[in-house]
N, C-alpha and C positions, 0 to 999 in steps of 0.2 A: 768548204761545207758551209751555210747560213745557217743562224739561225733564227726564228721568229717568238717570239713572245705575248703571250695574251692572257688575262684572267690567270696569271701564275703556273701558265702553259708553255713547256719547252717542245717545239716543233722543228726535229732538226728537218731542212729539205734537202735531197739532193740534189746539185750544180754542174757535176760532171758525171760522167759513164762511169767511171771506177767509183762513185761513192757507193758505198752498203747500203741495201734497202731495210729499211724498219718498217715494221708492220705497223699498221694504225692503234692498233692498243697499246704499239708502246712508244709510238713517236705523242701521243696525245695521251698519254698517264699524265696525269695531276701533280705538279708541284708545289704544292702551296696549300692550305686549310683554307684558304678562300677558293680554290678549285676541285675542291671535294663536292660531288654533285648529289646533292639525296640525302645529306649525311648533315646537317648542319648542325646537328645535338651534338656528337661527337667534336667538331670541329671547332663546337662553339667551348665543350669542355676542356679538352686539350690545351686551346689555346690559355684557356684562363686558369688553367695549371702551371704552365710555364711561368706566364705573368706575374700570378702570384705565390711563385714558388714554390708550391706544393708538388713536387715531383716526385711519382711514387717511383718503385725499382720494379716493378715486375706488370704490364699491361697485359689482358687478355683481351683480344679483337677476334668476337664471331659475328656472323653469317655468314650466306647463301656464297656460291662461286661470284666473283667479279663485281661484288658491289663495294670496294677499296681497302680493304683489309689490309692487304702490305703496301698498297702508296699510302697509306694513312702509317703504319708503319717505318717507310722511308722519310717521309713529311716531318714524322716527331723525330725520328734520329739527327736531319738536318738542323732541326728547331732547336735541339740541344747541343749539336756539335759547330754550329755556325760559327764563323769567326766575330757575328755581330753579336752572338747569344750568349746564354741562352734566351731566345725569341721566339716571339710565334709567327714572326714573319720571316723565314730564311730567305738568304739574298738568292740563290742558285748560282752565283758566280765564283764564288771562291773555291779554290782546289777541293776542300770536303764537300761541300753542296754535292760539286759536282761530281766526284769520286761515289759519294753515296747513290745518286741517282743513278750512275751505272753499274752498281753493285761492285764497285773497285777498290770502295774504302778500304784499308787494312783495321780498320779500329770499328768498324760495322757489320758485323758477320752475320750473314745470313746464311740459316743452316734448312736443312728440307728434311723436317722429320721422320719422312718414310722412308728415308733410305739412310736415315743416322737417329737410327730408334733403338741401338741396343745400351746395354751399361755401360762400356767400353768408351762409345763416342762420348757419353755425358762425365767420366771420371774424366777425358781430353779437356772436355769444357772446364771441368771445375781448376785444374791444372794451370789452364791459360788462362781464366778469371782475375786470378790472384795480380797477374803481371799487369803493371798499368799500362794506356794508352801510349801509341808510338807519338803521336801529335794532338790527337784531337781530345776535350776535355770529355770523353765519357768511352768508354768502351762497352758499346750495346751487342747486345746476340738477339737477332729475329729467327725465330722457328717459325717456321710455317709448316702446316699441317702437323701441330703438338700433339693433337689426340694418338698419333700414328708410333708412339713409345711406347716400351715396354713398360708393364709393373715395375721390375727393377730399375729401369733408365729413369720413372717417375721418385722411387723410392729415394736414389743417389740425387734428383734434383733439389728434394727438399729442403737441407740445411743451408745449402747456398742459395736458393730461391727464398729464404725467411729473412735469412743475413748476411745479404752480399757487400762485399768492399764497396766502400762509397761511389768507386768511377767506375762503376759494373750497374746497367740497366737491362731487364731481360722484357721482352715483347714477344708475346705470343701470339698466332694465330692460327683460326680451326674453322671448320665450317661444321663439326658435331663438337660442342663444349660438353655434351651429357656424358662424353666416353672418357671427360679427365676426373680423377680422383678428386673425392674434395677435398683434398688438402691442398693438391694443386691450386685449386680454385678459391681458396678462402686466402692465398696469400697475393692475389694478384688483384689489378681494378681492372671489372669487364665492362666492356661498351660492344654491346650489341647495333652491329649492321642492317639497318633494316634495307627491305629490296626498293630500288627506285622507281619513283614513279615513269610510269610509261611518256606523260608529258614530257618533261627533262630530259629524258632517254631521245626523245624525238628532238626536242631543241637541238640536243649536241650533237648528234648524227648529222643535225641542217648544216651547225659550223665547222665540223671537221670537212662537210661536200663542198662549201663555199671557200676553206682555205684550200682543197685539193683541185680545186678549178672546174668541179662536175655540179652538172643540173639534174637535179630530181625533180620526177613528178609529184604533182599534192598527193602525199597520204602516202608515198615509198617511206618516206621515216619513220612513218607513224605505224606501218606494216611491220617494220624490223623492230620496234621497238616492243609490240605486243606479242612478237616473234621470241624475245630475247628474254622474257617473264623475270623482269625487274634486274638482268643482270647487263650490266654496260658494257660489260668485255666481250659477253656474248653478241650485242647490237653492232660493237666494233667489229667482232670479228666478221658477220654478216655483212656488214658494208665491204668491208677487206673483201669478201667474195663478188659482191657486185662490181666492185670498181675495174676488177680483172673481166667479168663477165661482159660488162657494157663499160668502156672505160669512158665516155663523155655525155652523156644522157641516160638515164635510169629513167625505167618506167615500169609500172605495176605490172605488167605481162612479164617484164625480167624478172621481178620479183618472185612472181608466182610461178615462172618457170624454175629457178633457182632452187624455191623451196619445197615443191610440190604442194602449195596451197591451191586455194581457188581463190576466184576475186569475189570482191562483198556481194557483187547483185547475183551468183548464183547460191551465195547461202539465203538471202531473201527469197528466190525463188524454192528454194525447199521449204521455207518458212511459208511462202504462200500457200505452197501443196499442201502441206500439214494443216494449215488453219482451214483450207476448204475441206478437208477428208478426203483426198483427191491423191489415193496412193497411187493412182497408174500416172499421172503428172512426173512423179519421182524418176522413174527408171530413166526417161531421155535425158534427164538431168546427171544424174549418178554415170551413165553411159559416156556422155560429151566429157566430163571429167577424166573417167578412167583414160580414155582415147586420149589425153593432153599430160596425162603421165601421175596425177593428183594421188598423194597419199593420203589412202583414208583415214587412216589415223588422226591425221595432221586436219581431215575435212569436220572429223568429229569433235576434235578439239576447238575448231574456230567456230563450232554449232555451240556448243556449251559456254564461250565465251559470249559470242551471242543472246543465248539463254538467258545468260547473267545481268547482260544490260535490259534486255526484259524485264526479269526478274524484280530490279531497283523501279523501271518508271513502274509497274503493276503498283508495287509500295506506295510511290507517291514523289518519287526522287525527279529529279528536273537534269538537264542535260551534263551539268556539272559531273553527274555521277555516272556518266558514261566512259567505259574504259576501252571495249574492244570494239566499238562502233565511233565513227564520225558522229559530229554534231550537225551535219545533215541530212543524217538518218534517226534524226528523233522524230520527228512527226508519223515516219512510218511504224519506228519501233512502237511507240505509242499506240498509234491505229491496232495493231498484232496484238501489244500484253492488252487490250481491254477487249479484245475478242477470244484471246485464248484464256485468259485468267490466269491469278496465281496461283492456284493449287494443279493445275494444268503445265503450268510452265515447272514448278518444282517436280512434279513427277517427269516429266520430259527429260532434266538435268538428272533424276537420277537413272533415268534408263541408259541417255547417253554415257553418263560415267562406266556405269557398269563393263557395257559395249567395251572401249576403250580400256579398259583393264582387260578383259577378255583378249584382247584383240593380242597382247604382247607374247601367246601363247597360241597365235592359229593365223595360217596364210592365207585365210580365207577374209580378207578385208573387207572386201566389194559386198559379198555375201553377207556379211555383219552388219554391216552401214545401213545395206536396202530394208534389211529384216529389222534393224532398230527404227529406221523412218517410218515403214510402214505400221508398227507397233504405235508411233507419234501420231501417227495420224485417226489410230481408233482410241484417243485419248479424249476426244470428243463427248462421248458419252459421259466420260467423267465430269465434264462443266455441266452437263445436262442432270445428273442428279447432286449437283451443289447446289444448283440452283433451285430445284426442286423441294431440298432441305429447307434453304433459306426462306422463299415461298411458305410451307409450311410453317416454320417459324413467326414468321412472320401474319399469319391470319389470314393470307391472300387467297391461300385454298381451304376450304372448309375440311376440319379433323374427321375422319373418316369412323364411322360409329362401327362396334364391335356386335354382332347379332348370334343367339344361340351362344350362351354363355358356356365356357369348360366345368366339367363336372369339378367338385367341391375335391381338393386334393387329400380327404380324410376318408375319400371312398377308395377301397383297397383292392375290393375282389369284383371281377367281374359279376359275381353272380349276382349283387345289389344295385345293377340297373333294371333290372325289372319292377323290383320294390318302388323307383323313381318313376316306369313309366305307368305304373298301378296305381301312385298319388294321386296322379291327372283325375282319374274317374274313379266313381264314388261304386261301394259294392254291398249293396242292399239285403245281402243273405248272409253276407259276414257283419258288418256292424249298423244293423237298422236305426238304430238312434245316433248314429255318426253327425255329427253338423257335415252341411257341404262344405267344401274346403276352398276360399276365395282363390279366384285366378289372380296370376301372377304373370306380370309379363314378365319375354324372357330378352327382350331388347335393350339394351342399356348404351346409353352414348358415353363411352370411353376414350378420349382422344388417343390417337395412337403415336407415341413419343418415338424418336430415331431410335432409341435404345430400346423399344419394344419391337420396332420393328425388324431390328438384327437377331435380338432374341423372343423366340415367343414364349418362353417359359413368363418373360417379365409381361403378359399380355394376361396370365394366369394370374397371376400374382394382384394386376392391376384390379381384377373382377373381384366382386362379391361373392364369398361360397354358397353356392348353391343351397335354398332352403332345405329342414329336413322333414319329411314326412311325419304324421302322426301315426301310430299304431293299428288308430279306430280304421283307418282310412285303406291299410293294405288287407289284400285277400289273403286266402289261410297260406294257397300255396305260395306269395309271395314271404310272408311270416314263415313256414316251411324253409327257405331257402334263407332266408336270415338268421335261423337259429342254427343251421349248419354251417353257416361263416363264424357265427358265436362260438361255437361249441368249439371246433378246431383251435379256441386260443387259452380254453381251460388246460387246467392241469391232467395230469393221469388218471388220477380217481374221479374225477368228474367228469372227465371228458367218455371215460367206461360209461357211465350212468345215463348221459348225456346222449349217448349212442342208441338208447334204448327207447327214444322217444320217438315216437312214428306218429305224431299228430300235432299240430299249434295251430292256434288260433286265441282269439279275442273275445272277452265277452265279460259282462257284469264288471267293467273296470277292472278287470284282470289278464295277464296273458297265462291260457292256460296251455299248463303240457300232457299232451296222452302218454300213457304207459300201458302196455297191453295188461290185463288182470292177471293171464296165465304167466307173465314173465317172470322166471326168477332170479332170487336176488333180493337186494335192498336200495332199486334204484332210487322209486320216491323219497325215502330215507334220505338218504344221500343227497339227491339235489336239494331239499326242503331243508336241511341241518349244516350242508356245506355250502350252498352255491348260491341261496336265492339274493345275497348282494351281488355276488361276481356277474349272476346273470343280469340284473337290474341295472347293471352298470355299463357291462357289454352292451345290450341293446342301446343305452342310452346315447350311446358314439355314433348311430344312424339314424336315430328317431327323434322326435321336437317333444315327446313326454317327459316331465320333470322325472316322474317316479313311475318305477314299473314295477308294480306286484305280480308274484306269480305263485298262479295255482296249479297242483299235481293232480291229476286224475287217472282212473284206470277205465279203458276204453273196451267194454262188452263185444263189440264185434270184433275185435282183435282177437281178444279171449278165446273165442269160439270158431276161430278160424286155429288156434293153435292147438287146441282140443282134438279138433275134426284132423288132422295132419297125419299122412297114413304112417304106420310105424313099419321100420326095417325089417325085412325077414328074416329070421334065424340063419345065420353061417354054420354050414355044415364042417364036420372036421378036417374033409381033405380038402375045401377051399382054405383054409386056416392054415393046414402046412402047404399046401402050393405056395399060399403067398409069402409063409416065413421062409421057403427056399430060395424066391425070388429075392428077398430081402437080404438073405444070408449072399449072394451072389451079385450083390451089390457092387462096384470097383471100389465106392467110397470106403466102404466097410471092411472089404477087403485089405483094402492100407492101414487101416485102424486095426484090423485086427492084425495086421503082418508088423505093425511099427509095435507095439504093445508085448506081443512075441506071446498072449495068450489063445486059450479056446472059445472061441462067441458059443453061446447058450442059446443067447434069446436075446432078439429085437423087439424093440417098445416104440410105437407111435408117439409115446409123452415125452 
């Protein structure tokens, strides 16, 4: 077994047939702070703490999978226990450093929090923690996936975590820090590990391929890095698969076959069909992808990544902001972004994202993909609408006008539409002395805003109220209809009196209400004493007259008609008895008689 050492990494290389094989992720695990990729802020903080002697007793490393949490914990343990330490640059040569690197050191205990999560395991840890280390400077406990501990186990850990023996250090690693009790979090120094940049992962994969003696086609490492989603371990595992699939030369075709992805050209062919609003051009591309064994969920993930690059370009970013597409595609992406526009790109990303979520619960991946891409073709209408609105706002298109203004909101009854129509013509018989009403133009130039276009009521609110007619311009029929509308708003006593009015007219500058001279009761007196002000106020809501004086008069023609009404003939005694019998036999009357248990003697209509 020989070893190569470069940039703090130890890569064992088997030199005989009996040597055990280690996967890439283990052989190229970082062995020093300077070898941590994408975590410079954490390496600098930990190295500075060791140099200054400000070494805490408990550390919490959080972050996604495969970003270097456990590797950093081991590096910190070596830095504290190295024979040359504490030092930020452990030698990786002494027996302690080598034991920590392989996980065999007796003073650095790596505990799996998922399988040692109970209170009994933590009690055992507390008992062993008081024993001094056998050969190293510190006894260090590395608990991976610490969020899996039970509540009782966390409570048992609290005291020793707050005041541990001087020779004990704790390093906790977790992907879900939100599940840790606040009492644990407050006792630790927390370090958040970020996802690793795609370019850094690709560069490291190229370095591994060179050391392994493998040639890779341009773009292979970038494709693996994008698929890893910021995880170095995932990227190394994918490379390990490719090393078995193509042991000498790796191409993009090998990557697509192994991962179930499509090449970038197919993605851009689909985007071209979407840009041209050509749904028919989508299906041959998707059919070919299906024949090649493409995972349609992965295809949509590739598309949403490309849409992300389109989005940043449409917002004015340069090619340095690209993540999912190579720099050579920048010009093509810029042309696409100019045609699609930011709004359409955002809408497309939302639709694709929703489809990816639905695919988790469906077996019809190809159908969902086809449906989604056809919908994206139809989004061209969204771009047209946005451009039209922009042109309206900039004044490139004249604002439309609104003709025939809506009726005034004050009009509450359809019966009052006739007075408005009658107001446009003069009635000499009803008002001989009335002046001619000036003509009013009904065409108003009111700009229609975007809000008014979506809410018709906004148009009505923007228009001025319709002019009110004058009483002198209304016919007697229109005045009678208006009177019926007004009378319905009076109180009970005044409504009864108003119901007796049979004629309404305008004359001598007064509103004249006619009541038949043969009408019984005190209706004229009631109207004059109780309702003059009420009637004037009610009419003022519909007409332009500032004051509405009211006058009551008796109509002689109505009196004659009343007096000439035929009187009903006298009813015979036999008819009365027959009518009484029918009333007594009424089912409702029978129920009342049965309920009260009495004898019915007389039924009255009053």
